[in-house]
Steps between C-alpha positions, in 0.01 A plus 500: 500500500204527265132514603444123492806433714407772751139379515604138557745593779245728675230229479735232627627708793143611591382136503791387721443798740135393531614140563749612771269745681191282485279795421310267272519121457833391357343284230271785393797744492697266265204438272428873483860553393457256209173663392664842491798367306260357242291825501804720431620268221812381677403143412191330361272274701640207303853607584409514870373137479803373305756669728394290801714198555223243545763231562596668827131549603430128442803406708369711787147355480620137473753521785235677720258207438764239588604705804140501619490119509846494661377724780207264570725189501628566853864489385576867602348428849705183518829684417416777748419250786821316428696824532319573827629170638845553362528836665483324846335800664741765362268783384771674303595180320131421425429844357816494284442147374131557412602818315783317322261223397255756362776643282576156347135428433454840339751402228210299353189659647373860504624679815156612619375139479801394705416754774143377514626138521747546790350781704248275683781277631675812647170612653462161659838519663442864607173419671629192668828646625386866551714724276399757242438397139606818328876440490489137388225556234670808356834308482309218329371744234843661452657158441213387267557813285877454506540171304227547245753600236732206567314283248263563210176412673495681832410860401410717206847672441676179402211420267523846347876441449413176315256701288754770411819298465387146434694355796405146586435329833864372522632849442403601852735231631796523266555747212786604284734266688429646842247465785203724454189596703451195713860499635535876532180526701579190706821663616334823596203317651725296726675815620174686562334214690809458719511874583136493596540182706752693707252787538219261598717339761512832683129580434370166625741454783321345797212359291492129436256247348423173669469303182536168684147550638349513152286199428474517119762360269605683182348226284163554666466819294476296181136387520488322167837355399397383144375860428830648621704246293303579184541876543876475576566260209309712243664815634850341475429368146377839388816670623716229345319542161544873519872454571521279188308738280778535235466126438122499472481828307174618658446830671528506879140614534385198296696261728378667818144489370521131437621444857201689639254325268639154590457574869143622451414197286647250749297646782184531289513142377623328810353723771331205673842339561604784737381554856566874473212700348616596152415858410300543177650669197281800562637526853858471379452775242315724751803493728733637235599865538330621180564866588874422492459330162317803353761728648795310346323485163458880517859547613640323192277720279603818672875430477437389142352839433827658608691277267260558212537876528879493522534612864693178595744575220546858623584386855741238357679772300528721809675234720714354221799746549513417873498120445751516217733709712506242782296182558612504864366849561188443289412169678565654841276801432227274352512276811495771764257733320259216424483383865342813657280567198332158514453545875242767437366433149340205325815297441360276223432802278849647561677170442315424176568848371871481579528148348391646164743789549794263565397278204501798261826626648665163428364496138638848434844453656569129461573467871415208715168588676512226762696680780242780474204268477603317815599815700154647412312185595676436830486867613136514391405195708695579813423875502128434474514362861518857627126582515156354431492702178790299368404148613133384528619215722597756770151657479340160555735416789439834672121458479522142634730601788282792602196279505682235702662735751192717507701820477607751233860459389684838518691606194815528713474133603434391142794693354708389798504151349465570125782762477773282660380196296519690170845651579651169613354308205607763241861507630516123520375480136703787354843361588465150338304652210783740417768237543322237284292700251646847451880507546557200260317687223638850568758622253 
Protein backbone atom coordinates (compact mmCIF):
# COMPACT_ATOMS: atom_id res chain seq x y z
CA UNK A 1 0.00 0.00 0.00
CA UNK A 2 1.30 3.46 -0.88
CA UNK A 3 0.90 6.60 1.26
CA UNK A 4 -2.42 7.66 -0.30
CA UNK A 5 -3.97 4.23 0.20
CA UNK A 6 -2.72 3.95 3.77
CA UNK A 7 -3.94 7.46 4.60
CA UNK A 8 -7.39 6.85 3.11
CA UNK A 9 -7.80 3.58 5.03
CA UNK A 10 -6.65 5.12 8.34
CA UNK A 11 -8.95 8.13 7.92
CA UNK A 12 -11.90 5.90 6.98
CA UNK A 13 -11.39 3.56 9.95
CA UNK A 14 -10.87 6.48 12.35
CA UNK A 15 -14.13 8.07 11.17
CA UNK A 16 -16.08 4.83 11.57
CA UNK A 17 -14.61 4.24 15.05
CA UNK A 18 -15.75 7.73 16.07
CA UNK A 19 -19.21 6.97 14.67
CA UNK A 20 -19.43 3.69 16.59
CA UNK A 21 -18.10 4.96 19.92
CA UNK A 22 -20.04 8.21 19.85
CA UNK A 23 -17.05 10.18 21.21
CA UNK A 24 -18.14 12.96 18.89
CA UNK A 25 -21.29 13.44 16.83
CA UNK A 26 -21.53 10.82 14.04
CA UNK A 27 -22.24 13.41 11.34
CA UNK A 28 -19.27 15.51 12.46
CA UNK A 29 -17.03 12.42 12.49
CA UNK A 30 -17.98 11.54 8.92
CA UNK A 31 -17.57 15.11 7.67
CA UNK A 32 -14.15 15.37 9.34
CA UNK A 33 -13.14 12.20 7.53
CA UNK A 34 -13.99 13.83 4.19
CA UNK A 35 -12.08 16.99 5.09
CA UNK A 36 -8.96 14.99 5.98
CA UNK A 37 -9.20 12.95 2.77
CA UNK A 38 -9.32 16.18 0.76
CA UNK A 39 -6.51 17.71 2.86
CA UNK A 40 -4.17 14.74 2.26
CA UNK A 41 -4.90 14.76 -1.46
CA UNK A 42 -6.77 11.44 -1.53
CA UNK A 43 -9.52 13.14 -3.50
CA UNK A 44 -10.44 16.71 -4.41
CA UNK A 45 -13.40 18.58 -2.98
CA UNK A 46 -15.09 18.25 -6.38
CA UNK A 47 -14.45 14.49 -6.37
CA UNK A 48 -16.09 14.22 -2.93
CA UNK A 49 -19.21 15.96 -4.24
CA UNK A 50 -19.37 13.88 -7.44
CA UNK A 51 -18.88 10.56 -5.63
CA UNK A 52 -22.13 10.97 -3.65
CA UNK A 53 -25.06 9.14 -5.26
CA UNK A 54 -27.58 11.97 -5.10
CA UNK A 55 -30.23 9.72 -6.63
CA UNK A 56 -30.22 7.60 -3.44
CA UNK A 57 -30.30 10.69 -1.21
CA UNK A 58 -33.35 12.05 -3.06
CA UNK A 59 -35.10 8.66 -2.76
CA UNK A 60 -34.56 8.78 1.01
CA UNK A 61 -35.83 12.34 1.37
CA UNK A 62 -38.88 11.79 -0.84
CA UNK A 63 -39.97 8.53 0.82
CA UNK A 64 -39.50 10.12 4.27
CA UNK A 65 -41.80 12.99 3.25
CA UNK A 66 -44.49 10.59 1.99
CA UNK A 67 -44.05 8.43 5.12
CA UNK A 68 -44.65 11.48 7.31
CA UNK A 69 -48.05 12.07 5.73
CA UNK A 70 -48.81 8.34 5.89
CA UNK A 71 -48.15 8.35 9.64
CA UNK A 72 -50.62 11.22 10.12
CA UNK A 73 -53.31 9.49 8.04
CA UNK A 74 -54.33 7.16 10.87
CA UNK A 75 -53.85 4.08 8.65
CA UNK A 76 -51.10 2.57 10.87
CA UNK A 77 -53.34 3.04 13.94
CA UNK A 78 -56.23 1.47 12.04
CA UNK A 79 -54.13 -1.57 11.14
CA UNK A 80 -52.86 -1.94 14.68
CA UNK A 81 -56.35 -1.67 16.20
CA UNK A 82 -57.62 -4.26 13.72
CA UNK A 83 -54.84 -6.63 14.81
CA UNK A 84 -55.75 -6.03 18.45
CA UNK A 85 -59.30 -7.13 17.67
CA UNK A 86 -58.13 -10.13 15.64
CA UNK A 87 -55.90 -11.34 18.46
CA UNK A 88 -59.03 -11.93 20.62
CA UNK A 89 -57.16 -11.30 23.85
CA UNK A 90 -54.15 -13.50 23.07
CA UNK A 91 -51.15 -11.35 24.07
CA UNK A 92 -48.60 -13.60 22.33
CA UNK A 93 -50.61 -13.48 19.09
CA UNK A 94 -51.05 -9.68 19.34
CA UNK A 95 -47.32 -9.06 19.88
CA UNK A 96 -46.36 -11.42 17.04
CA UNK A 97 -48.93 -9.98 14.62
CA UNK A 98 -48.05 -6.33 15.33
CA UNK A 99 -44.38 -7.17 14.82
CA UNK A 100 -45.14 -9.05 11.61
CA UNK A 101 -47.18 -6.10 10.32
CA UNK A 102 -44.31 -3.71 11.10
CA UNK A 103 -42.00 -5.86 9.01
CA UNK A 104 -44.27 -5.69 5.97
CA UNK A 105 -44.74 -1.92 6.30
CA UNK A 106 -40.97 -1.46 6.59
CA UNK A 107 -40.55 -2.87 3.08
CA UNK A 108 -41.73 0.55 1.90
CA UNK A 109 -41.01 2.87 4.83
CA UNK A 110 -37.88 3.53 6.89
CA UNK A 111 -37.71 1.16 9.90
CA UNK A 112 -37.27 3.94 12.48
CA UNK A 113 -40.43 5.63 11.16
CA UNK A 114 -42.27 2.30 11.42
CA UNK A 115 -41.28 1.94 15.09
CA UNK A 116 -42.52 5.45 15.84
CA UNK A 117 -45.78 4.67 14.01
CA UNK A 118 -46.68 1.45 15.82
CA UNK A 119 -45.14 1.85 19.29
CA UNK A 120 -48.03 4.02 20.61
CA UNK A 121 -50.51 1.24 19.85
CA UNK A 122 -48.43 -1.23 21.84
CA UNK A 123 -48.20 1.25 24.71
CA UNK A 124 -51.98 1.64 24.66
CA UNK A 125 -52.45 -2.12 25.02
CA UNK A 126 -49.73 -2.41 27.69
CA UNK A 127 -51.29 0.33 29.84
CA UNK A 128 -54.78 -1.02 29.46
CA UNK A 129 -53.99 -4.68 30.10
CA UNK A 130 -51.04 -4.27 32.50
CA UNK A 131 -47.98 -5.86 30.90
CA UNK A 132 -44.50 -4.50 30.22
CA UNK A 133 -43.82 -2.71 26.94
CA UNK A 134 -40.16 -3.64 26.53
CA UNK A 135 -40.55 -7.09 24.95
CA UNK A 136 -43.28 -6.13 22.43
CA UNK A 137 -41.60 -2.85 21.42
CA UNK A 138 -38.18 -4.44 20.96
CA UNK A 139 -39.75 -7.23 18.90
CA UNK A 140 -41.48 -4.53 16.84
CA UNK A 141 -38.12 -2.87 16.11
CA UNK A 142 -36.42 -6.18 15.28
CA UNK A 143 -39.16 -6.99 12.78
CA UNK A 144 -39.12 -3.49 11.28
CA UNK A 145 -35.38 -3.78 10.69
CA UNK A 146 -35.75 -7.31 9.26
CA UNK A 147 -37.75 -6.67 6.08
CA UNK A 148 -36.19 -3.35 5.05
CA UNK A 149 -34.05 -5.12 2.44
CA UNK A 150 -36.94 -7.11 0.95
CA UNK A 151 -37.71 -4.27 -1.47
CA UNK A 152 -35.89 -1.27 -2.88
CA UNK A 153 -37.54 1.42 -0.72
CA UNK A 154 -37.41 0.19 2.86
CA UNK A 155 -33.81 0.83 3.88
CA UNK A 156 -30.52 2.29 2.69
CA UNK A 157 -28.67 -1.01 1.85
CA UNK A 158 -31.02 -1.99 -1.02
CA UNK A 159 -30.75 1.56 -2.38
CA UNK A 160 -26.97 1.30 -2.20
CA UNK A 161 -27.20 -1.99 -4.10
CA UNK A 162 -29.20 -0.16 -6.77
CA UNK A 163 -26.50 2.51 -6.89
CA UNK A 164 -23.63 0.02 -7.27
CA UNK A 165 -25.22 -2.66 -9.47
CA UNK A 166 -28.09 -0.88 -11.24
CA UNK A 167 -30.68 -3.41 -10.01
CA UNK A 168 -34.27 -2.29 -10.60
CA UNK A 169 -37.32 -2.47 -8.33
CA UNK A 170 -38.50 -5.76 -9.88
CA UNK A 171 -35.10 -7.33 -9.27
CA UNK A 172 -35.87 -7.58 -5.57
CA UNK A 173 -38.81 -9.83 -6.42
CA UNK A 174 -37.44 -11.99 -9.25
CA UNK A 175 -33.98 -11.95 -10.78
CA UNK A 176 -31.95 -14.20 -13.06
CA UNK A 177 -34.87 -16.61 -13.30
CA UNK A 178 -35.19 -17.17 -9.56
CA UNK A 179 -36.86 -15.58 -6.50
CA UNK A 180 -34.69 -12.93 -4.90
CA UNK A 181 -34.77 -10.73 -1.82
CA UNK A 182 -38.53 -10.54 -1.19
CA UNK A 183 -39.09 -14.29 -1.21
CA UNK A 184 -35.91 -15.28 0.62
CA UNK A 185 -36.62 -12.84 3.43
CA UNK A 186 -40.32 -13.79 3.56
CA UNK A 187 -39.35 -17.42 4.17
CA UNK A 188 -36.90 -16.54 6.94
CA UNK A 189 -39.31 -13.95 8.37
CA UNK A 190 -42.14 -16.46 8.65
CA UNK A 191 -39.87 -18.93 10.44
CA UNK A 192 -38.53 -16.27 12.83
CA UNK A 193 -42.00 -14.91 13.73
CA UNK A 194 -43.30 -18.44 14.31
CA UNK A 195 -40.39 -19.30 16.65
CA UNK A 196 -40.94 -16.10 18.63
CA UNK A 197 -44.68 -16.68 18.81
CA UNK A 198 -43.92 -19.98 20.57
CA UNK A 199 -41.57 -18.11 22.94
CA UNK A 200 -44.18 -15.41 23.63
CA UNK A 201 -46.82 -18.05 24.42
CA UNK A 202 -44.66 -19.12 27.36
CA UNK A 203 -43.73 -15.55 28.36
CA UNK A 204 -47.30 -14.23 28.39
CA UNK A 205 -48.98 -17.33 29.75
CA UNK A 206 -51.72 -16.28 32.16
CA UNK A 207 -52.05 -12.75 30.71
CA UNK A 208 -55.09 -11.96 28.55
CA UNK A 209 -56.66 -8.87 27.01
CA UNK A 210 -60.38 -8.19 27.22
CA UNK A 211 -60.67 -6.67 23.75
CA UNK A 212 -64.45 -7.11 23.74
CA UNK A 213 -64.70 -4.29 26.28
CA UNK A 214 -62.98 -1.80 23.97
CA UNK A 215 -65.38 0.86 22.71
CA UNK A 216 -63.46 2.19 19.71
CA UNK A 217 -63.60 0.56 16.28
CA UNK A 218 -60.49 0.29 14.10
CA UNK A 219 -61.92 2.76 11.57
CA UNK A 220 -62.30 5.37 14.33
CA UNK A 221 -58.54 5.90 14.11
CA UNK A 222 -58.85 7.39 10.61
CA UNK A 223 -60.05 10.89 11.48
CA UNK A 224 -60.06 12.25 7.92
CA UNK A 225 -60.86 9.57 5.34
CA UNK A 226 -60.24 11.75 2.23
CA UNK A 227 -56.80 12.64 3.63
CA UNK A 228 -55.98 8.96 4.20
CA UNK A 229 -57.21 8.00 0.71
CA UNK A 230 -55.12 10.70 -0.99
CA UNK A 231 -51.96 9.67 0.91
CA UNK A 232 -52.43 5.96 0.20
CA UNK A 233 -53.23 6.50 -3.50
CA UNK A 234 -50.22 8.79 -4.10
CA UNK A 235 -47.97 6.40 -2.14
CA UNK A 236 -49.21 3.42 -4.19
CA UNK A 237 -48.81 5.28 -7.49
CA UNK A 238 -45.27 6.35 -6.54
CA UNK A 239 -44.31 2.75 -5.78
CA UNK A 240 -45.92 1.56 -9.04
CA UNK A 241 -44.05 4.23 -11.04
CA UNK A 242 -40.77 3.23 -9.40
CA UNK A 243 -41.46 -0.41 -10.24
CA UNK A 244 -42.00 0.60 -13.89
CA UNK A 245 -38.89 2.79 -14.04
CA UNK A 246 -37.34 0.88 -16.98
CA UNK A 247 -40.38 1.89 -19.07
CA UNK A 248 -40.31 5.56 -18.07
CA UNK A 249 -36.53 5.85 -18.16
CA UNK A 250 -36.29 8.32 -15.27
CA UNK A 251 -34.10 7.87 -12.19
CA UNK A 252 -35.83 6.42 -9.11
CA UNK A 253 -35.02 9.57 -7.15
CA UNK A 254 -36.81 11.70 -9.77
CA UNK A 255 -39.91 9.50 -9.59
CA UNK A 256 -39.94 9.47 -5.78
CA UNK A 257 -39.46 13.25 -5.72
CA UNK A 258 -42.48 13.74 -7.98
CA UNK A 259 -44.56 11.58 -5.63
CA UNK A 260 -43.57 13.71 -2.64
CA UNK A 261 -44.13 16.99 -4.53
CA UNK A 262 -47.57 15.88 -5.78
CA UNK A 263 -48.62 15.06 -2.22
CA UNK A 264 -47.38 18.41 -0.93
CA UNK A 265 -49.11 20.31 -3.76
CA UNK A 266 -52.44 18.51 -3.26
CA UNK A 267 -52.49 19.39 0.42
CA UNK A 268 -51.29 22.96 -0.19
CA UNK A 269 -53.90 23.70 -2.86
CA UNK A 270 -56.86 21.83 -1.39
CA UNK A 271 -56.09 22.14 2.32
CA UNK A 272 -59.55 23.60 3.01
CA UNK A 273 -61.19 20.41 1.72
CA UNK A 274 -59.78 18.34 4.59
CA UNK A 275 -60.93 18.32 8.22
CA UNK A 276 -57.47 17.28 9.42
CA UNK A 277 -55.06 20.15 10.01
CA UNK A 278 -52.61 19.97 7.12
CA UNK A 279 -48.99 20.55 8.19
CA UNK A 280 -47.17 23.33 6.37
CA UNK A 281 -44.26 22.59 4.04
CA UNK A 282 -41.91 24.10 6.62
CA UNK A 283 -43.27 21.71 9.25
CA UNK A 284 -42.93 18.72 6.91
CA UNK A 285 -39.32 19.59 6.14
CA UNK A 286 -38.52 20.25 9.79
CA UNK A 287 -39.61 16.69 10.69
CA UNK A 288 -37.09 15.13 8.32
CA UNK A 289 -33.99 13.59 9.88
CA UNK A 290 -31.49 15.98 8.32
CA UNK A 291 -28.65 14.60 10.46
CA UNK A 292 -29.19 11.20 8.85
CA UNK A 293 -29.20 12.82 5.41
CA UNK A 294 -25.86 14.55 6.04
CA UNK A 295 -24.44 11.33 7.46
CA UNK A 296 -25.43 9.29 4.38
CA UNK A 297 -23.99 11.96 2.06
CA UNK A 298 -20.72 11.86 4.00
CA UNK A 299 -20.77 8.04 4.00
CA UNK A 300 -20.89 7.89 0.20
CA UNK A 301 -17.98 10.33 0.01
CA UNK A 302 -15.89 8.40 2.56
CA UNK A 303 -16.33 5.07 0.78
CA UNK A 304 -15.73 6.86 -2.50
CA UNK A 305 -12.39 8.01 -1.10
CA UNK A 306 -11.42 4.37 -0.51
CA UNK A 307 -12.33 3.53 -4.09
CA UNK A 308 -10.55 6.63 -5.43
CA UNK A 309 -7.30 5.66 -3.67
CA UNK A 310 -7.44 2.02 -4.76
CA UNK A 311 -8.10 0.42 -1.37
CA UNK A 312 -11.32 -1.22 -2.60
CA UNK A 313 -9.33 -2.79 -5.42
CA UNK A 314 -6.71 -4.11 -2.99
CA UNK A 315 -9.34 -5.78 -0.79
CA UNK A 316 -10.99 -7.24 -3.89
CA UNK A 317 -7.65 -8.74 -5.00
CA UNK A 318 -7.10 -10.23 -1.52
CA UNK A 319 -10.37 -12.16 -1.42
CA UNK A 320 -10.38 -13.15 -5.12
CA UNK A 321 -8.44 -16.44 -4.62
CA UNK A 322 -10.86 -17.60 -1.92
CA UNK A 323 -13.97 -16.87 -3.98
CA UNK A 324 -12.47 -18.40 -7.14
CA UNK A 325 -11.58 -21.54 -5.22
CA UNK A 326 -15.14 -22.10 -3.99
CA UNK A 327 -18.24 -19.90 -4.28
CA UNK A 328 -19.90 -22.02 -1.59
CA UNK A 329 -17.09 -21.43 0.94
CA UNK A 330 -16.69 -17.78 -0.05
CA UNK A 331 -20.43 -17.05 0.25
CA UNK A 332 -20.65 -18.88 3.57
CA UNK A 333 -17.71 -16.96 5.04
CA UNK A 334 -19.07 -13.65 3.73
CA UNK A 335 -22.47 -14.36 5.30
CA UNK A 336 -21.29 -15.51 8.72
CA UNK A 337 -18.44 -13.00 9.03
CA UNK A 338 -20.65 -10.08 7.99
CA UNK A 339 -23.38 -10.84 10.54
CA UNK A 340 -21.33 -10.27 13.75
CA UNK A 341 -19.40 -7.36 12.22
CA UNK A 342 -22.54 -5.34 11.41
CA UNK A 343 -23.89 -6.08 14.88
CA UNK A 344 -21.25 -3.83 16.40
CA UNK A 345 -20.26 -1.42 13.61
CA UNK A 346 -22.08 1.03 11.36
CA UNK A 347 -23.57 -1.51 8.95
CA UNK A 348 -24.31 0.93 6.11
CA UNK A 349 -20.63 1.82 5.79
CA UNK A 350 -19.55 -1.83 5.82
CA UNK A 351 -22.18 -2.90 3.28
CA UNK A 352 -21.41 -0.04 0.89
CA UNK A 353 -17.68 -0.78 1.07
CA UNK A 354 -18.16 -4.51 0.44
CA UNK A 355 -20.59 -3.88 -2.45
CA UNK A 356 -17.77 -2.05 -4.24
CA UNK A 357 -15.37 -4.89 -3.39
CA UNK A 358 -17.73 -7.49 -4.89
CA UNK A 359 -18.35 -5.32 -7.97
CA UNK A 360 -14.60 -5.03 -8.68
CA UNK A 361 -14.11 -8.72 -7.96
CA UNK A 362 -16.74 -9.60 -10.57
CA UNK A 363 -15.17 -7.25 -13.13
CA UNK A 364 -11.73 -8.81 -12.69
CA UNK A 365 -12.79 -12.46 -12.67
CA UNK A 366 -15.91 -12.46 -14.86
CA UNK A 367 -17.85 -14.25 -12.14
CA UNK A 368 -21.52 -13.67 -11.35
CA UNK A 369 -21.58 -11.22 -8.41
CA UNK A 370 -25.22 -11.72 -7.41
CA UNK A 371 -24.84 -14.64 -4.98
CA UNK A 372 -22.29 -12.53 -3.09
CA UNK A 373 -24.34 -9.32 -3.34
CA UNK A 374 -27.38 -11.03 -1.84
CA UNK A 375 -25.49 -12.92 0.88
CA UNK A 376 -23.84 -9.65 1.93
CA UNK A 377 -27.09 -7.71 1.96
CA UNK A 378 -29.11 -10.31 3.85
CA UNK A 379 -26.43 -10.99 6.48
CA UNK A 380 -25.82 -7.25 6.80
CA UNK A 381 -29.48 -6.55 7.48
CA UNK A 382 -30.20 -9.45 9.83
CA UNK A 383 -26.91 -9.23 11.74
CA UNK A 384 -27.45 -5.53 12.47
CA UNK A 385 -30.30 -6.55 14.80
CA UNK A 386 -27.75 -7.61 17.42
CA UNK A 387 -27.14 -4.24 19.11
CA UNK A 388 -28.21 -0.60 19.01
CA UNK A 389 -24.92 0.17 17.26
CA UNK A 390 -26.02 -1.90 14.28
CA UNK A 391 -29.67 -0.83 14.05
CA UNK A 392 -30.91 2.67 14.97
CA UNK A 393 -34.46 1.26 15.18
CA UNK A 394 -33.40 -0.77 18.26
CA UNK A 395 -31.98 2.35 19.89
CA UNK A 396 -35.28 4.18 19.38
CA UNK A 397 -37.30 1.20 20.66
CA UNK A 398 -35.12 0.81 23.76
CA UNK A 399 -35.49 4.50 24.65
CA UNK A 400 -39.27 4.41 24.12
CA UNK A 401 -39.66 1.24 26.21
CA UNK A 402 -37.54 2.58 29.08
CA UNK A 403 -39.63 5.74 29.17
CA UNK A 404 -42.90 3.81 29.04
CA UNK A 405 -41.92 1.20 31.67
CA UNK A 406 -40.07 3.81 33.75
CA UNK A 407 -37.10 1.51 34.22
CA UNK A 408 -33.64 0.98 32.78
CA UNK A 409 -33.40 -2.06 30.50
CA UNK A 410 -30.45 -4.30 31.54
CA UNK A 411 -28.08 -5.34 28.77
CA UNK A 412 -28.75 -8.99 29.64
CA UNK A 413 -32.47 -8.56 29.00
CA UNK A 414 -31.80 -6.69 25.76
CA UNK A 415 -29.40 -9.33 24.39
CA UNK A 416 -31.70 -12.05 25.72
CA UNK A 417 -34.09 -11.11 22.91
CA UNK A 418 -31.78 -9.81 20.18
CA UNK A 419 -29.30 -12.71 20.20
CA UNK A 420 -31.93 -15.47 19.70
CA UNK A 421 -33.68 -13.32 17.09
CA UNK A 422 -30.48 -12.82 15.10
CA UNK A 423 -29.46 -16.49 15.30
CA UNK A 424 -32.89 -17.79 14.24
CA UNK A 425 -33.25 -15.27 11.41
CA UNK A 426 -29.72 -15.91 10.07
CA UNK A 427 -30.16 -19.70 10.01
CA UNK A 428 -33.63 -19.36 8.45
CA UNK A 429 -32.16 -17.10 5.74
CA UNK A 430 -28.89 -18.97 5.12
CA UNK A 431 -30.51 -22.26 4.11
CA UNK A 432 -32.84 -20.98 1.32
CA UNK A 433 -30.20 -18.44 0.23
CA UNK A 434 -27.63 -21.18 -0.33
CA UNK A 435 -30.13 -23.49 -2.06
CA UNK A 436 -31.52 -20.82 -4.40
CA UNK A 437 -28.62 -18.40 -4.92
CA UNK A 438 -25.29 -20.11 -4.24
CA UNK A 439 -25.38 -23.81 -5.13
CA UNK A 440 -26.89 -23.25 -8.63
CA UNK A 441 -23.99 -20.91 -9.53
CA UNK A 442 -21.21 -22.93 -7.87
CA UNK A 443 -18.91 -24.77 -10.27
